[in-house]
C-alpha positions in Angstrom: 33.9 19.0 11.4 32.0 18.5 14.6 30.0 21.6 14.1 29.0 20.4 10.7 27.6 17.1 12.2 25.6 19.0 14.8 24.0 21.1 12.2 23.2 18.1 10.1 21.6 16.4 13.2 19.5 19.4 14.0 18.3 19.6 10.4 17.3 16.0 10.3 15.5 16.2 13.7 13.4 19.1 12.3 12.3 17.0 9.3 8.7 16.1 9.4 7.9 12.4 9.3 5.7 10.9 6.6 3.6 7.7 6.5 5.6 4.5 7.3 3.6 1.3 7.0 6.0 -0.7 9.1 5.8 1.8 12.0 2.0 1.9 11.7 1.7 -1.9 11.6 3.9 -2.2 14.7 1.1 -0.3 16.5 -1.7 -2.7 15.3 -0.5 -5.8 17.1 -0.2 -9.3 15.8 -2.1 -9.9 12.5 -0.8 -13.4 11.6 -3.6 -15.3 10.0 -5.8 -12.2 9.4 -7.8 -11.5 6.3 -7.1 -7.8 5.5 -8.7 -5.6 2.9 -6.8 -2.5 1.7 -9.5 -0.1 0.5 -8.1 2.2 -2.2 -4.7 0.4 -2.1 -3.0 2.7 -4.6 0.6 1.6 -5.1 0.2 -1.0 -2.4 2.6 0.2 0.4 0.1 -1.0 3.0 -1.0 -4.1 1.1 2.5 -5.3 0.8 3.4 -4.7 4.5 0.1 -6.4 5.5 1.1 -9.4 3.3 4.5 -9.6 5.0 2.8 -9.7 8.4 -0.2 -12.0 7.9 1.9 -15.0 7.1 1.0 -18.0 5.0 -2.3 -18.5 6.7 -3.5 -14.9 6.1 -4.8 -13.2 3.0 -4.6 -9.6 1.8 -7.0 -8.0 -0.7 -5.7 -4.9 -2.5 -8.7 -3.1 -3.8 -8.6 -0.1 -6.2 -10.3 1.4 -9.2 -7.1 2.0 -11.1 -5.8 -1.1 -13.0 -2.2 0.4 -13.2 -2.0 0.5 -9.4 -3.1 -3.1 -9.1 -0.6 -4.2 -11.7 2.1 -2.5 -9.7 1.1 -4.4 -6.6 1.0 -7.7 -8.5 4.6 -7.0 -9.8 6.0 -6.1 -6.4 4.2 -9.0 -4.7 5.7 -11.4 -7.3 9.2 -10.0 -6.8 8.9 -10.5 -3.0 7.1 -13.9 -3.3 4.1 -12.6 -1.4 1.5 -15.0 -2.7 -1.1 -14.0 -0.1 -2.1 -10.9 -2.0 -5.1 -10.8 -4.3 -5.9 -7.6 -6.3 -9.4 -6.6 -7.3 -10.6 -3.7 -9.4 -13.6 -2.3 -7.5 -15.9 0.7 -7.1 -15.9 1.3 -3.3 -18.5 4.1 -3.6 -21.2 1.4 -4.0 -22.5 -0.8 -1.3 -21.2 -4.3 -2.2 -18.6 -2.6 -4.5 -15.7 -4.4 -2.9 -17.1 -7.8 -4.0 -16.0 -9.2 -0.6 -18.4 -11.4 1.4 -20.2 -10.1 4.5 -18.2 -10.4 7.7 -15.2 -11.9 5.9 -12.4 -9.6 7.0 -10.5 -9.2 10.3 -9.2 -5.8 9.3 -9.8 -3.1 6.7 -7.3 -0.3 5.9 -8.6 2.9 4.5 -5.6 5.2 3.9 -5.9 8.5 2.1 -9.0 7.5 0.1 -12.0 9.1 1.7 -11.0 12.7 0.7 -11.1 11.5 -2.9 -14.6 10.2 -2.8 -18.0 11.9 -2.5 -19.9 8.9 -0.9 -17.8 8.7 2.3 -20.7 7.1 4.3 -21.2 4.4 1.7 -17.5 3.5 1.9 -17.6 3.3 5.7 -20.8 1.2 5.5 -19.0 -1.1 3.1 -16.0 -1.4 5.5 -18.5 -2.3 8.3 -20.3 -4.8 6.1 -17.1 -6.8 5.3 -15.7 -6.8 8.8 -16.3 -9.6 11.3 -17.8 -8.6 14.7 -14.8 -7.3 16.6 -12.9 -6.6 13.4 -10.7 -3.5 13.1 -10.7 -0.6 10.7 -7.7 1.6 10.3 -8.5 5.1 9.0 -5.6 7.4 7.9 -6.4 10.8 6.4 -4.6 14.1 5.7 -4.5 16.5 8.7 -6.7 19.5 8.0 -4.4 21.8 10.0 -1.3 21.2 7.9 -0.2 23.4 5.0 -1.3 22.6 1.4 2.2 22.2 0.0 1.9 18.5 0.5 -1.4 16.6 -0.1 -4.8 17.8 -1.2 -6.3 21.2 -0.7 -7.8 21.9 2.8 -11.3 21.9 1.3 -10.9 18.3 0.2 -9.5 17.0 3.5 -11.7 15.1 5.9 -11.9 16.5 9.4 -11.1 13.9 12.1 -14.3 14.8 14.0 -16.4 14.3 10.8 -14.8 11.0 10.1 -15.4 9.8 13.7 -19.1 10.8 13.4 -19.5 8.7 10.2 -17.7 5.8 11.9 -19.9 5.9 15.0 -23.0 6.0 12.9 -21.9 2.7 11.3 -21.5 0.5 14.5 -17.9 1.3 15.2 -16.5 2.1 18.7 -13.4 2.0 20.8 -11.2 4.3 18.7 -7.5 4.2 19.4 -5.3 6.9 18.1 -2.4 5.7 15.8 0.8 7.6 15.3 1.0 8.0 11.5 3.4 10.9 10.9 3.1 14.7 10.8 0.9 15.1 7.8 -1.9 12.7 8.7 -4.0 11.5 11.5 -5.0 7.9 12.1 -7.2 5.8 14.3 -8.2 2.2 14.7 -11.8 1.4 15.4 -13.6 -1.8 16.3 -16.9 -3.1 14.8 -19.5 -3.6 17.5 
């Protein structure tokens, strides 16, 4: 029986970790009262975690082009009584496409969305536009050195160095690496 337990422990320690919004937010510091935009929110895992953390004085904007994704977020937010989430159907590949005001957000999350879009620099400019001075942007994308069994093909993935170049061209600095699991890379940057 003991040998069976050891073998199970060894197997689970070899399991690769995937994205965990709670663990990622733990690295971001206190966000109570923040206004956070989740660009390309998808099913809302990060939007919902942000809403749990900003408190009653904060606000979370879940932005996506797919109405089904936004409906899912609205349902889950209602079930959890997270009334600080507002969903918006948007086109983030257009400057102004988020419909958010200039310098209105304390933080923007862009998770696994740049690889799906052609106009990466426009999206990054839009993130910069909506952030306050000193605001933070969290970028999470698929590792290019991982196998293709999970996630998009290597050709679609955004190299970390390419993303950092886009980011620095748009008035961001002070990047901090964020631990996001084995299949992704992540960093937090500050608007200068």
